[in-house]
Phi, psi and omega in degrees: 000135170244124188225171177234123172288098189273011184195111175209172180227077182295341184277341182291143188314317186296335173264325183284336179302333183228040197296319174308311181295316180297315185285337175293314180298318174308309185304307180305328182274353179098019182271116188275320183227154172225148168241124182260129199260131174277138182247345180209131175287341180287340177250017179305321170313322186282328175291317185286331182294325178294307187300322184286341177282345183221122200295333185253024176237134174242181181212169171240181172218128181171185187239115179296143179313325179304323191250028188298312191285342177288331189226041178289341175283350178284124185265158171299321174297329175298308186298313179302317179295315177296326180292354178291346186287144184293349178269348182272117187242358183204163172256143175113188020269147181217159180155213184222130182229109181254015176283316180246147182266049181279339180213150180298149180299320186292322176299310183300311187296322180296319185293316174308311176288339169299304183290326174299309182301325176292315184291329175295315182291318185270339184081008176271154186287137174269129178266115188250134176264114178229125173217121180051039183213031188311306189297317187290321185289323174295320190291316180294320180293323181289320178300311186286325178294333179289345180271332187156130186295152178212146180280154179200164169223132172278100184276160181042054190293120171227012187274190185272175187290339190282320179293327177292319179295320181281327180285324177300312185303328181269017185080014178274171187248155169244139180250130178264134180249182180305338181302333178306327190269348185292149187302321188265019186255036184298325178291326179294315181299330182296308178305314182287337170291321184271342179288139179305132183301335183278006178233021187245135170246173173226156183198167173258323199058023177307136021264017183261166165058047179307131175288159164306136006268020183247021183301126177105355177263169177291130178276154181210163181306327180307331184284352181294355174293328178288330175288316182292329178292320182289318173312303180316306180304310184301321186269348175072032175233176182285168171299316184293321180302315181288329170297324183283321178300296181306322174295324171292327182285325177301308181284355177276322181276320181265059197289352179278346185276125183281138182304327184295337179296345184288345182266348182291156178236139185290150172286146183286343188298000000 
């Protein structure tokens, strides 16, 4: 099975300490590409350096909702300008997170709309973080889509069926993380079972949410194969088929990524 990890954090300390090993294990597992995701524009240079150093690693640019109030001065124009780099293939991650009180709700919403504007202008997909904020995320997506469509993925999707339905109706994608493999995730598996197979991606969100049978350990891109295998089971297709389908979906959404990059090998450095 060949797969793509559409969302990981290679700059986070638990992965950066052995980045060469992390990338080698991913290659050995059949992970063709990785997108390392920005959480602070102020640290974008670190993210970009990782992507520039490895031919099969790409990146995004954006501000996580936890950090929204720190970067309200970042404009859509700033994001679009940074996204002109050939290695930058997405905007975000941005969105709403009501589980933690890390940033005021108003700041998160302002940042979310700024990132939507950047995605609309650049044509790059918006990577959306949505946690315990289903109604507000859906409402903002619907309001903003009415102003002009933009591509997006609801990353690490663990929300309810209503947000899935409303997001898909707007043309969005859902990305499955290791949570799909958890024993008590029957309701989530049902959402993915009913979702159109041509709108599904897989990811690790590494170093978080390691899938079974590695739950509780530091996650890394190589383990996206376990999530893909579970998604294959949920959709009733072979593992090879789910690898091909989710990769095709990835290239359709992340259209700036050249398909030939999937044949590249990460440098060990």
